[in-house]
VEXRO-6983 format. One record per residue (C-alpha): residue number from 1; x, y, z. Coordinates in nm, 4 decimals. Example, Ala and Ser with C-alpha at 12.3 -4.5 7.8 and 13.67 -1.06 7.14 Angstrom:
<dolums>
1_1.2300_-0.4500_0.7800
2_1.3670_-0.1060_0.7140
</dolums>
This chain:
<dolums>
1_0.5088_3.9999_-10.3242
2_0.2983_4.1445_-10.0473
3_-0.0579_4.1913_-10.1652
4_-0.2103_4.5272_-10.0832
5_-0.5652_4.4589_-10.1947
6_-0.6795_4.2705_-9.8848
7_-0.8956_4.5454_-9.7412
8_-1.0554_4.5257_-9.3918
9_-1.4111_4.3970_-9.3857
10_-1.5548_4.7181_-9.2377
11_-1.4097_4.9212_-9.5232
12_-1.5432_4.6760_-9.7815
13_-1.8924_4.6998_-9.6334
14_-1.8797_5.0782_-9.6368
15_-1.7596_5.0935_-9.9959
16_-2.0275_4.8418_-10.0965
17_-2.2835_5.0814_-9.9519
18_-2.1297_5.3634_-10.1501
19_-2.1172_5.1671_-10.4746
20_-2.4211_4.9416_-10.4503
21_-2.6171_5.1472_-10.7000
22_-2.3248_5.2023_-10.9372
23_-2.3508_4.8864_-11.1424
24_-2.5951_5.0429_-11.3869
25_-2.6100_5.4050_-11.2706
26_-2.3565_5.5949_-11.0671
27_-2.6058_5.8558_-10.9520
28_-2.5567_5.7437_-10.5922
29_-2.1902_5.8303_-10.5898
30_-2.1693_6.0174_-10.2615
31_-2.2719_5.7920_-9.9738
32_-2.3076_5.9851_-9.6475
33_-2.2098_5.6680_-9.4618
34_-1.8601_5.6764_-9.6068
35_-1.8246_6.0498_-9.5580
36_-1.9306_6.0374_-9.1940
37_-1.6993_5.7452_-9.1263
38_-1.4084_5.9367_-9.2805
39_-1.4914_6.2798_-9.1423
40_-1.1542_6.2779_-8.9638
41_-0.9849_5.9851_-9.1302
42_-0.6744_5.8243_-8.9932
43_-0.3774_5.7383_-9.2090
44_-0.4848_5.3744_-9.2006
45_-0.8342_5.4576_-9.3237
46_-0.6968_5.6762_-9.6029
47_-0.4588_5.3979_-9.7014
48_-0.7565_5.1646_-9.7343
49_-0.9120_5.4087_-9.9801
50_-0.5894_5.4140_-10.1806
51_-0.5816_5.0332_-10.1907
52_-0.9479_5.0275_-10.2884
53_-0.8828_5.2629_-10.5789
54_-0.5866_5.0635_-10.7042
55_-0.7769_4.7375_-10.6730
56_-1.0916_4.8772_-10.8369
57_-0.8992_4.9892_-11.1441
58_-0.8649_4.6220_-11.2393
59_-1.2387_4.5566_-11.2591
60_-1.3619_4.5021_-11.6158
61_-1.0189_4.5787_-11.7612
62_-1.0404_4.2689_-11.9813
63_-1.3761_4.3829_-12.1130
64_-1.2290_4.7234_-12.1974
65_-0.9495_4.5501_-12.3894
66_-1.1989_4.3296_-12.5730
67_-1.4110_4.6329_-12.6619
68_-1.1172_4.8251_-12.8062
69_-0.9376_4.5200_-12.9425
70_-1.2384_4.3780_-13.1236
71_-1.3542_4.7020_-13.2837
72_-0.9912_4.7832_-13.3659
73_-0.9571_4.4406_-13.5342
74_-0.6683_4.3366_-13.3138
75_-0.8477_4.0178_-13.2270
76_-1.1738_3.8404_-13.1620
77_-1.3257_3.7203_-12.8386
78_-1.4989_3.3879_-12.9036
79_-1.7382_3.2940_-12.6250
80_-1.9864_3.0100_-12.6362
81_-2.2019_3.1890_-12.3800
82_-2.1798_3.5464_-12.5126
83_-2.2330_3.5979_-12.8878
84_-2.2370_3.9776_-12.8663
85_-1.8575_3.9870_-12.8777
86_-1.8784_3.8813_-13.2433
87_-2.2144_4.0344_-13.3318
88_-2.2714_4.3738_-13.1697
89_-1.9055_4.4743_-13.1362
90_-1.8480_4.3984_-13.5042
91_-2.1763_4.5400_-13.6308
92_-2.2853_4.2027_-13.7686
93_-2.5710_4.2137_-14.0180
94_-2.5717_4.5927_-14.0096
95_-2.6561_4.5846_-13.6380
96_-2.5868_4.8624_-13.3896
97_-2.4223_4.8983_-13.0524
98_-2.6707_4.8978_-12.7664
99_-2.6569_5.1550_-12.4887
100_-2.7827_4.8998_-12.2361
101_-2.5515_4.6053_-12.3021
102_-2.2659_4.4855_-12.0824
103_-1.9901_4.5978_-12.3191
104_-2.0520_4.9638_-12.2329
105_-2.2456_4.9624_-11.9041
106_-1.9964_4.7427_-11.7157
107_-1.6675_4.9189_-11.7958
108_-1.8375_5.2579_-11.7658
109_-1.9707_5.1819_-11.4164
110_-1.6415_5.0276_-11.3032
111_-1.4425_5.3335_-11.3996
112_-1.6858_5.5673_-11.2237
113_-1.6740_5.3516_-10.9121
114_-1.3022_5.4274_-10.8947
115_-1.3742_5.7954_-10.9648
116_-1.6083_5.7924_-10.6648
117_-1.3435_5.6256_-10.4525
118_-1.0985_5.8982_-10.5555
119_-1.3501_6.1719_-10.4765
120_-1.4018_6.0260_-10.1285
121_-1.0244_6.0017_-10.0808
122_-0.9775_6.3682_-10.1769
123_-1.2597_6.4747_-9.9479
124_-1.1417_6.2603_-9.6582
125_-0.7770_6.3642_-9.6873
126_-0.8733_6.7309_-9.7120
127_-1.0873_6.7078_-9.3976
128_-0.8472_6.5001_-9.1888
129_-0.6543_6.6650_-8.9069
130_-0.4586_6.3462_-8.8411
131_-0.2115_6.3851_-9.1290
132_0.0379_6.6520_-9.2291
133_-0.0109_6.8908_-9.5188
134_0.2553_6.7093_-9.7193
135_0.0857_6.3756_-9.6566
136_-0.2513_6.5254_-9.7554
137_-0.1028_6.6343_-10.0863
138_0.0267_6.2824_-10.1439
139_-0.3224_6.1395_-10.1088
140_-0.4968_6.4063_-10.3162
141_-0.2316_6.4007_-10.5880
142_-0.2621_6.0251_-10.6267
143_-0.6427_6.0465_-10.6273
144_-0.6557_6.3173_-10.8928
145_-0.4120_6.1292_-11.1157
146_-0.6098_5.8044_-11.0948
147_-0.9394_5.9870_-11.1403
148_-0.8059_6.1441_-11.4598
149_-0.6876_5.8067_-11.5878
150_-1.0253_5.6441_-11.5242
151_-1.2139_5.9253_-11.6951
152_-0.9824_5.8948_-11.9959
153_-1.0623_5.5252_-12.0357
154_-1.4345_5.5968_-12.0486
155_-1.3797_5.8818_-12.2933
156_-1.1799_5.6427_-12.5131
157_-1.4959_5.4341_-12.5463
158_-1.7568_5.7067_-12.5998
159_-1.5393_5.9613_-12.7866
160_-1.7595_6.2411_-12.9259
161_-2.0512_6.1280_-12.7102
162_-1.8533_6.2548_-12.4131
163_-1.8419_6.1756_-12.0426
164_-1.9350_6.3325_-11.7115
165_-1.6425_6.5003_-11.5412
166_-1.8234_6.6240_-11.2275
167_-1.9994_6.3456_-11.0383
168_-1.9264_6.4656_-10.6855
169_-2.2885_6.5512_-10.6004
170_-2.5394_6.2723_-10.6763
171_-2.8257_6.5210_-10.6593
172_-2.6678_6.7589_-10.9071
173_-2.4473_6.5650_-11.1469
174_-2.2438_6.7717_-11.3863
175_-2.3333_6.7755_-11.7554
176_-2.2107_6.5402_-12.0236
177_-1.8989_6.7089_-12.1596
178_-1.7892_6.6729_-12.5221
179_-1.4633_6.5135_-12.6319
180_-1.2349_6.8166_-12.6518
181_-1.3632_6.9710_-12.3301
182_-1.3369_6.6356_-12.1555
183_-0.9734_6.5959_-12.2632
184_-0.9002_6.9476_-12.1402
185_-1.0608_6.8674_-11.8039
186_-0.8626_6.5428_-11.7753
187_-0.5433_6.7322_-11.8541
188_-0.6316_6.9875_-11.5875
189_-0.6818_6.7086_-11.3334
190_-0.3383_6.5706_-11.4140
191_-0.1894_6.9175_-11.3768
192_-0.3587_6.9512_-11.0362
193_-0.2129_6.6147_-10.9388
194_0.1301_6.7400_-11.0430
195_0.0897_7.0440_-10.8193
196_-0.0181_6.8303_-10.5238
197_0.2583_6.5739_-10.5658
198_0.5366_6.8324_-10.5895
199_0.6951_6.8218_-10.2462
200_0.4346_6.5776_-10.1130
201_0.4976_6.2916_-9.8740
202_0.3584_5.9502_-9.9712
203_0.2774_5.7317_-9.6711
204_0.0763_5.4634_-9.8521
205_0.1781_5.1529_-10.0429
206_0.0971_5.0718_-10.4056
207_0.1204_4.7196_-10.5408
208_0.1600_4.8009_-10.9088
209_0.3847_5.1072_-10.8855
210_0.7189_4.9460_-10.8006
211_0.9915_5.2054_-10.8422
212_0.7356_5.4864_-10.8644
213_0.5560_5.4686_-10.5306
214_0.7031_5.7815_-10.3700
215_0.6058_6.1372_-10.4603
216_0.8795_6.1883_-10.7233
217_0.7849_5.8538_-10.8801
218_0.4146_5.9350_-10.8895
219_0.5003_6.2700_-11.0469
220_0.6736_6.0824_-11.3293
221_0.3696_5.8586_-11.3798
222_0.1418_6.1620_-11.3792
223_0.3475_6.3298_-11.6493
224_0.3561_6.0096_-11.8543
225_-0.0245_6.0023_-11.8522
226_-0.0270_6.3740_-11.9327
227_0.1882_6.3065_-12.2394
228_-0.0644_6.0482_-12.3586
229_-0.3419_6.3061_-12.3242
230_-0.1262_6.5668_-12.4992
231_-0.0950_6.3589_-12.8155
232_-0.4686_6.2918_-12.8104
233_-0.5115_6.6697_-12.8069
234_-0.2471_6.7317_-13.0728
235_-0.0341_6.9341_-12.8287
236_0.3004_6.8093_-12.9528
237_0.5342_7.0469_-12.7698
238_0.3441_6.9849_-12.4468
239_0.3873_6.6111_-12.4976
240_0.7649_6.6499_-12.5216
241_0.7731_6.8687_-12.2109
242_0.5700_6.6185_-12.0148
243_0.7847_6.3309_-12.1367
244_1.0892_6.5132_-12.0004
245_0.9270_6.5073_-11.6556
246_0.8182_6.1443_-11.6840
247_1.0085_5.8146_-11.6711
248_1.0627_5.8230_-12.0483
249_1.4000_5.6999_-12.1672
250_1.5172_5.6014_-12.5145
251_1.7593_5.3515_-12.3646
252_1.5383_5.2381_-12.0749
253_1.3577_4.9050_-12.0615
254_1.0424_4.8961_-12.2748
255_0.8418_4.7559_-11.9833
256_0.9526_5.0150_-11.7296
257_0.6323_5.1628_-11.5925
258_0.3303_5.0962_-11.3738
259_0.0853_4.8101_-11.3919
260_-0.2284_4.6476_-11.2689
261_-0.1029_4.3513_-11.0673
262_-0.2840_4.0296_-10.9856
263_-0.2391_3.7443_-10.7443
264_-0.3784_3.4265_-10.5954
265_-0.4013_3.5469_-10.2366
266_-0.7196_3.5860_-10.0378
267_-0.8989_3.9046_-10.1393
268_-0.6919_3.9409_-10.4559
269_-0.7995_3.8603_-10.8109
270_-0.6566_3.6890_-11.1170
271_-0.5802_3.8625_-11.4444
272_-0.9162_3.8549_-11.6272
273_-0.7479_3.8922_-11.9680
274_-0.5642_3.5603_-11.9348
275_-0.7001_3.2732_-12.1431
276_-0.4799_2.9629_-12.1856
277_-0.3417_2.8792_-12.5280
278_-0.5242_2.6350_-12.7563
279_-0.8412_2.6544_-12.5502
280_-1.1848_2.5845_-12.6982
281_-1.5129_2.7503_-12.6057
282_-1.3733_3.0620_-12.4393
283_-1.1013_3.1971_-12.6698
284_-0.9274_3.5244_-12.7478
285_-0.7633_3.5046_-13.0898
286_-0.5528_3.7475_-13.2908
287_-0.6929_3.8920_-13.6097
288_-0.5328_3.7053_-13.9045
289_-0.3869_4.0322_-14.0352
290_-0.1594_4.0583_-13.7309
291_0.0563_3.7768_-13.8639
292_0.0199_3.8511_-14.2348
293_0.1190_4.2174_-14.1950
294_0.4104_4.1775_-13.9544
295_0.7674_4.2152_-14.0822
296_0.9806_3.9040_-14.1099
297_1.1894_3.8510_-13.7976
298_0.9780_4.0742_-13.5729
299_0.9755_3.9096_-13.2296
300_0.6351_4.0599_-13.1537
301_0.4846_3.7681_-13.3457
302_0.5163_3.5999_-13.0061
303_0.2178_3.8042_-12.8907
304_0.0013_3.5973_-13.1290
305_0.1088_3.2345_-13.0984
306_0.0046_2.9592_-13.3381
307_-0.2759_2.7357_-13.2179
308_-0.2767_2.3605_-13.2622
309_-0.6118_2.4004_-13.4413
310_-0.7952_2.6958_-13.5926
311_-1.0651_2.8553_-13.3774
312_-1.3851_2.9568_-13.5551
313_-1.7152_3.1162_-13.4620
314_-1.9936_3.2871_-13.6546
315_-1.8010_3.3180_-13.9812
316_-1.4759_3.4315_-13.8182
317_-1.1612_3.2273_-13.7695
318_-0.8013_3.2559_-13.6562
319_-0.5160_3.0158_-13.6025
320_-0.3371_3.2373_-13.3473
321_-0.4106_3.3036_-12.9822
322_-0.3622_3.6454_-12.8256
323_-0.0664_3.5782_-12.5978
324_-0.0014_3.9118_-12.4301
325_-0.1158_3.8149_-12.0803
326_0.0571_3.4812_-12.0413
327_-0.0521_3.3757_-11.6933
328_-0.3325_3.4346_-11.4460
329_-0.1011_3.6627_-11.2463
330_0.0622_3.8479_-11.5365
331_0.0852_4.2250_-11.5050
332_-0.1365_4.4466_-11.7193
333_0.0323_4.7765_-11.8146
334_-0.1211_5.1088_-11.7183
335_0.1533_5.2974_-11.9011
336_0.5070_5.1919_-11.9885
337_0.8217_5.3233_-12.1515
338_0.7678_5.1639_-12.4922
339_0.4532_5.3734_-12.5317
340_0.6429_5.6829_-12.4180
341_0.9131_5.6255_-12.6807
342_0.6398_5.6072_-12.9436
343_0.4746_5.9216_-12.8058
344_0.8118_6.0930_-12.8400
345_0.8383_5.9701_-13.1997
346_0.4854_6.0901_-13.2786
347_0.5428_6.4370_-13.1356
348_0.8726_6.4710_-13.3208
349_0.7099_6.3623_-13.6483
350_0.4328_6.6170_-13.6045
351_0.6918_6.8879_-13.5348
352_0.8941_6.7792_-13.8431
353_1.1942_6.6819_-13.6291
354_1.2445_6.3716_-13.8399
355_1.5971_6.2838_-13.7236
356_1.4814_6.2590_-13.3621
357_1.1716_6.0687_-13.4683
358_1.3814_5.8168_-13.6596
359_1.6043_5.7658_-13.3569
360_1.2995_5.6715_-13.1509
361_1.1405_5.4546_-13.4199
362_1.4681_5.2724_-13.4793
363_1.5024_5.2161_-13.1058
364_1.1693_5.0312_-13.1187
365_1.2666_4.8426_-13.4339
366_1.6036_4.7352_-13.2952
367_1.4384_4.6223_-12.9741
368_1.2273_4.3800_-13.1765
369_1.5022_4.2437_-13.4047
370_1.4273_4.4674_-13.7023
371_1.6664_4.6640_-13.9237
372_1.6488_5.0457_-13.9175
373_1.3642_5.2118_-14.1039
374_1.4436_5.2367_-14.4739
375_1.1366_5.4067_-14.6130
376_1.0645_5.7604_-14.7255
377_1.1446_6.0259_-14.4676
378_0.8497_6.2611_-14.4741
379_0.5622_6.3239_-14.2373
380_0.2974_6.0958_-14.3962
381_0.5401_5.8043_-14.4294
382_0.6710_5.8386_-14.0766
383_0.3188_5.8622_-13.9350
384_0.2422_5.5332_-14.1092
385_0.5572_5.3783_-13.9617
386_0.4810_5.5152_-13.6144
387_0.1265_5.3773_-13.6189
388_0.2569_5.0422_-13.7382
389_0.5052_5.0254_-13.4518
390_0.2313_5.1205_-13.2063
391_0.0163_4.8434_-13.3537
392_0.2711_4.5761_-13.2719
393_0.4362_4.7178_-12.9604
394_0.1081_4.7994_-12.7858
395_-0.0908_4.5036_-12.9184
396_-0.3966_4.4309_-12.7058
397_-0.3143_4.7035_-12.4556
398_-0.6107_4.9136_-12.5707
399_-0.4542_5.1549_-12.8224
400_-0.5036_5.0433_-13.1852
401_-0.8686_5.1481_-13.2218
402_-0.8037_5.4861_-13.0575
403_-0.4959_5.5454_-13.2756
404_-0.6747_5.4676_-13.6003
405_-0.9689_5.6836_-13.4977
406_-0.7643_5.9883_-13.4047
407_-0.5850_5.9740_-13.7415
408_-0.9105_5.9245_-13.9341
409_-0.8052_5.5782_-14.0514
410_-1.0842_5.3548_-13.9224
411_-1.1765_5.2838_-14.2825
412_-0.8460_5.0989_-14.3224
413_-0.9338_4.8376_-14.0608
414_-1.0325_4.5009_-14.2122
415_-1.3941_4.3858_-14.2320
416_-1.4253_4.0090_-14.2498
417_-1.7974_3.9606_-14.3074
418_-2.0460_4.1323_-14.5323
419_-2.2614_4.3617_-14.3210
420_-2.0027_4.4201_-14.0470
421_-1.9027_4.7711_-13.9391
422_-1.6115_4.9431_-13.7709
423_-1.7591_5.1578_-13.4946
424_-1.6080_5.4946_-13.4135
425_-1.7542_5.5140_-13.0618
426_-1.9902_5.3591_-12.8098
427_-2.3205_5.5205_-12.7184
428_-2.3554_5.6629_-12.3717
429_-2.4988_5.4039_-12.1331
430_-2.8771_5.4160_-12.1126
431_-2.8587_5.5470_-11.7548
432_-2.6888_5.8612_-11.8886
433_-2.9657_5.9274_-12.1387
434_-3.2451_5.9595_-11.8840
</dolums>
């Protein structure tokens, strides 16, 4: 596969200037150097910004998954060099999450670096006289969609503590916006992207969007992300409408969708979530409840493979490795059809359309070698079934903690040591509290 993340040196230097102060504080998010350089950007220069955004989305993705996966008790990250994975993230000894530690500052800064890249892309495409109007809309639609996605990931971490939506002016940053308003703003961004992409011309390449790299394809991805936001907002009818405009399909492949892609080429990077099986020292293991709770015959047990020896650290142990990302170049889903089928099921359950919901849930069950659902058919029971299927289908893709939180079920997550806690949210990074 051709790698699209090998960006010219001049562009890298310019982006480094733009982002050099973003590791701990993204207050310098509007470098005049970049803006002057792109005051009348060529198609090639705009394409470099697109590639930079797609590449940057991969940074600290493994840390995001470990944050959500550890607190959501999907698994544990054992690291001989970094004890905070099993202390701070689990609330060991009645501890607290720090606003200055890597587990929030690093993913937060990485997502806002991509937001900045998208802001520059929008500004540069809008100002350029070297592209057509349809091409301009392709660039701005892509940028708004990715910006919305990055903001959503940060909001998933901080929840009621909020995020900044407007960071376009480093001298006048917008306010911290609360959870509901932030979700509404993210939804609005996705709607703006939809408007831009309708009738747009896409003249750039995307490595992880195979099958969805033209304007109609990006529109489907945009609506898929919109459906995810809809269910977070409890807008069930909207979710179904957006699914109808996405790549959702009850009979389509579960892994149909878009991904972060990785490679061994110069200028590329390896999948940071990959850890070999049966390793010692640096280990990512499944929570023991993953195997004890799974139904007999469910092929998703293959996402948590048996180790040759139990891994233990700081009073925690597991005999199963997380085996979702099975090589250093394995794809990492951004959004895929299996999630969309479960979004469809959730919306139908909430709208009391139980027959449709059962069709979707049984599609998931059949796809993983399970018999049709045989439990009680009412809303509480089907919600339980839907969350259970999301637990196993979307294991270690960053959803379990968010799902349990939005249904008020964090208290049902297991606590393995006296004094541990299940956090509901991260604090804002210390740079945001100044």
